[in-house]
TIVEXMI-155816 format. One line per 5 residues: number of its first residue (from 1); their letters; for each residue z, y, x negated of N, C-alpha, C, O. Coordinates in steps of 0.1 Angstrom, whole numbers, always signed. Each point is the difference from the previous one (the first is absolute). Layout:
! TIVEXMI-155816
NUM	a	Z:Y:X:Z:Y:X:Z:Y:X:Z:Y:X; ...
***
This chain:
! TIVEXMI-155816
1	mkyrk	+180:+156:-61:-13:-6:-2:+0:-14:+5:+10:-6:+1; -22:+2:+3:-2:-14:+5:-8:-7:-10:-9:+5:-7; +11:-18:+6:-7:-9:-10:-5:-12:+7:+5:-5:+10; -16:+0:-15:-7:-12:+4:-1:-9:-11:-3:+4:-12; +5:-17:+14:-2:-10:-11:-14:+0:-4:-9:-1:+8
6	ketfe	+6:+1:-21:-13:+0:-5:-6:-14:-2:-12:-2:-1; +21:-7:+0:-4:-14:-4:-8:-7:+12:+4:+1:+11; -14:-8:-15:-7:-9:+9:+4:-14:-5:-1:-2:-13; +4:-7:+22:+5:-13:-5:-5:-11:+10:-5:+3:+11; +7:-15:-15:-3:-11:+8:+13:-5:+7:+11:+2:-6
11	ayqmt	-12:-7:+18:+11:-5:+7:-3:-13:+8:-12:-1:+4; +21:-7:-3:-2:-13:+8:+13:-3:+8:+11:+0:-5; -13:-2:+18:+11:-2:+9:+4:-15:+0:-9:-9:+2; +21:+6:-4:+5:-14:-1:+5:-4:+14:+12:-1:+3; -22:-2:+6:+3:-4:+14:+5:-14:-1:-2:-8:-9
16	kenvl	+9:+4:+20:+5:-14:+1:-11:-10:-1:+1:-10:-7; -12:+13:+13:-12:-9:+0:-5:-2:-14:-2:-11:-4; -1:+22:-4:-6:-2:-13:+10:-5:-10:-4:-6:-10; +17:+9:+12:+10:-6:-9:+1:-15:+2:-1:-8:-10; +3:+4:+22:+2:-14:+3:-13:-9:-2:+1:-11:-5
21	ndrfd	-12:+17:+9:-13:-7:-1:-6:+0:-14:-6:-10:-5; +8:+21:-3:-6:+1:-13:+9:-2:-12:-4:+0:-11; +17:-2:+14:+10:-1:-11:-4:-11:-10:+2:+1:-12; -8:-12:+17:-3:-12:-8:-15:+1:-4:-4:-9:-7; -3:+19:+11:-14:+2:-4:-1:+15:-3:-7:+7:+8
26	srkwp	+13:-2:-18:+1:+14:-3:-14:+6:-4:+0:+12:-2; -10:-20:+1:-13:+5:-3:-6:+9:+11:-9:+8:-3; +15:-8:+15:-5:+8:+11:+6:+14:-1:-5:+9:+7; +15:-7:-15:+6:+13:-2:-8:+8:-10:-8:-5:-7; +9:+19:+7:-7:+8:-9:+3:-4:-15:+11:-6:-2
31	ewiwe	-20:+8:-7:+1:-5:-13:+13:+5:-7:+7:-8:-7; -3:+21:+10:+12:+5:-7:+13:-7:+6:+10:+0:-8; -10:-4:+20:+12:-8:+5:-1:-14:-6:+11:-6:-3; -23:+0:+2:-1:-13:-5:+5:+0:-15:+7:-10:-4; -10:+21:-3:+5:+1:-14:+15:+1:+0:+7:-6:-9
36	awhtp	-1:+13:+18:+15:+2:+1:+6:-14:+3:+11:-3:-5; -17:-5:+14:+4:-13:+4:+1:-9:-12:+8:-9:+0; -17:+11:-10:+0:-9:-12:+7:+7:-12:-2:-5:-11; +9:+15:+13:+8:+7:-10:+14:-7:+0:+6:-2:+10; -1:-1:-22:+13:-6:-1:+11:+8:+8:+0:+13:-2
41	ktevg	+8:-19:+9:+9:+8:+9:+11:+8:-7:+8:+7:+6; -8:-8:-19:+10:+8:-8:-7:+13:-5:+7:+9:-5; -20:-7:+8:-7:+11:-4:-2:+10:+11:-2:-3:+12; +1:+16:-16:-3:+11:+10:-14:-3:+6:-9:-3:-7; +8:+5:+20:-12:-2:+7:-2:-14:+5:-11:-4:+6
46	alfpt	+21:-5:-8:-1:-14:+5:+2:-1:+15:+10:+7:+5; -17:-14:+2:+2:-3:+14:+3:-15:+1:-8:-8:-5; +19:+4:+11:+4:-14:+0:+7:-4:+12:+6:+9:+7; -6:-22:-4:+8:-4:+12:+14:-3:-3:+4:-2:-12; +4:+3:+22:+14:-4:-1:+3:-12:+9:-8:-3:+9
51	sedkl	+19:-4:-11:+2:-12:+9:+5:+5:+13:+6:+11:+2; -9:-19:+8:+4:+3:+14:+14:+3:+2:+4:+8:+9; +5:-14:-17:+14:+2:+2:+5:+14:-5:+12:+3:+2; -21:+4:-8:+3:+13:-5:-6:+12:+8:+0:+11:-5; -6:-14:+16:-6:+10:+9:+11:+9:+5:+11:-4:+3
56	mcadd	-14:+17:-3:+10:+11:+3:+0:+4:+15:+11:+5:+5; -22:-8:+2:+0:+4:+14:-12:-7:+7:-8:-7:-7; +7:+8:+20:-11:-7:+7:-14:+5:-4:-9:-8:+0; +8:+20:-5:-13:+5:-4:-3:-2:-15:-11:+4:-4; +20:-10:-3:-2:-3:-14:-11:-10:-2:+0:-11:+5
61	sglrl	-10:+15:-12:-12:-8:-3:+2:-11:-10:-8:-9:-1; +19:+10:-6:+3:-10:-10:-7:+4:-13:+0:-8:-10; -6:+20:+9:-6:+4:-12:+8:+11:-6:+7:+8:+6; -7:-7:-20:+6:+11:-7:-10:+6:-10:-9:-6:-5; +11:+19:+3:-8:+8:-10:+9:+6:-10:+9:+7:+3
66	vqrts	-11:-10:-16:+7:+5:-11:-5:+14:-3:-12:+1:-4; +20:+10:+6:-4:+13:-4:+7:+4:-12:+8:-7:-6; -10:+19:+1:+6:+5:-13:+15:+0:+1:+7:-3:-10; -2:+7:+22:+15:+2:+1:+7:-11:+8:+12:+0:+0; -19:-8:+8:+6:-9:+8:-10:-11:+5:-12:+1:-2
71	triic	+17:-11:+8:-8:-10:+7:+1:+2:+15:+11:+1:+5; -23:+2:+1:+0:+3:+14:-3:-12:+9:-8:-8:-3; +15:+8:+14:-3:-10:+11:-12:+5:+8:-1:+12:+3; -9:-20:-1:-11:+3:+8:+2:-5:+14:+0:-13:+2; +0:+21:+8:+1:-4:+14:-14:-1:+6:-9:+6:-5
76	fndwi	+8:-14:+15:-13:-1:+7:-4:+14:+5:+8:+8:+4; -20:-5:-6:-7:+13:+3:+2:+11:-10:-6:+11:+2; +14:-14:-12:+1:+10:-11:-14:+1:-7:-8:-9:+1; +6:+20:-8:-12:+2:-8:+3:-1:-15:+11:+5:-4; -19:-11:-4:+1:+0:-14:-11:+10:-5:-12:-1:+4
81	lcgvy	+17:+11:-12:-9:+10:-5:-3:-2:-14:+9:-4:-8; -22:+6:+4:-4:-1:-14:-4:+13:-5:-12:+5:+4; +20:+3:-11:-3:+13:-4:+1:+2:-15:+1:-10:-8; +0:+23:+4:+0:+3:-15:+13:-5:-6:+0:-2:-12; +10:+0:+19:+13:-5:-6:+2:-15:+3:+12:-5:-1
86	glsvi	-22:-2:+5:+2:-14:+2:+1:-3:+15:-4:+7:+8; +11:-18:-5:+1:-5:+14:+13:+5:+5:+11:+1:-6; -11:+2:+19:+12:+4:+7:-1:-5:+15:-11:-4:+4; +23:+4:+3:+0:-4:+13:+5:+11:+9:+8:+8:-3; -15:-7:+15:+4:+10:+10:-1:-6:+14:-8:-8:+3
91	sdief	+17:+12:+6:+0:-5:+13:-12:+5:+8:-6:+10:-4; +2:-17:+14:-11:+4:+8:+2:+14:+6:-10:+8:+1; +22:-5:+4:+2:+13:+6:-2:+11:-10:-6:+10:+3; +12:-12:-15:-2:+10:-11:-15:+2:-3:-5:+11:-2; -1:-23:+0:-14:+1:-4:-9:+7:+10:-8:+9:-4
96	rtlye	+10:-11:+17:-8:+6:+10:+4:+15:+2:-9:+8:+4; +21:-4:-8:+4:+14:+1:-6:+8:-12:-4:+11:+2; +4:-18:-13:-4:+8:-13:-14:-1:-3:-5:+9:-7; -2:-19:+11:-14:-3:-6:-10:-1:+12:+3:-4:+11; -15:+7:-15:-12:-3:+9:-11:-6:-9:+0:+3:-12
101	pvese	-9:-10:+18:-11:-7:-7:-9:+11:-7:-2:+11:+6; -3:-14:-17:-10:+8:-7:-14:-5:+4:-2:-12:+0; -6:+21:+5:-13:-4:+5:-10:-5:-10:-8:-9:+2; +9:+15:-14:-9:-4:-11:+7:-1:-13:+11:+6:-1; -17:-12:-9:+6:-2:-13:+1:+14:-7:+9:+1:-9
106	ee	-16:+9:+13:+0:+12:-7:+11:+9:+3:+4:+10:-7; +3:-12:+18:+11:+8:+5:+13:-2:-7:+10:+6:+2
***
């Protein structure tokens, strides 16, 4: 049998431009990311910056997302998903392979 994900969710791509330009004015981000930005970094669902000396690679955005089982590094062009289980991070390649836009709110 084949299966399709039933969940409809919101997603926001953390491009280099919107991370660097909007990091200090997070009001431009969707409300659910803004709320994560203002969640204490010890709590699940928190989105927070790390210091530049702790960047892991050239594509490291300097942002971290606390998930239920781990803290994820967010690289430039990764997507943050807001679904039934909270926030999660997925690479751009995975996102474009697995998902397509929903044309209307009813789908």
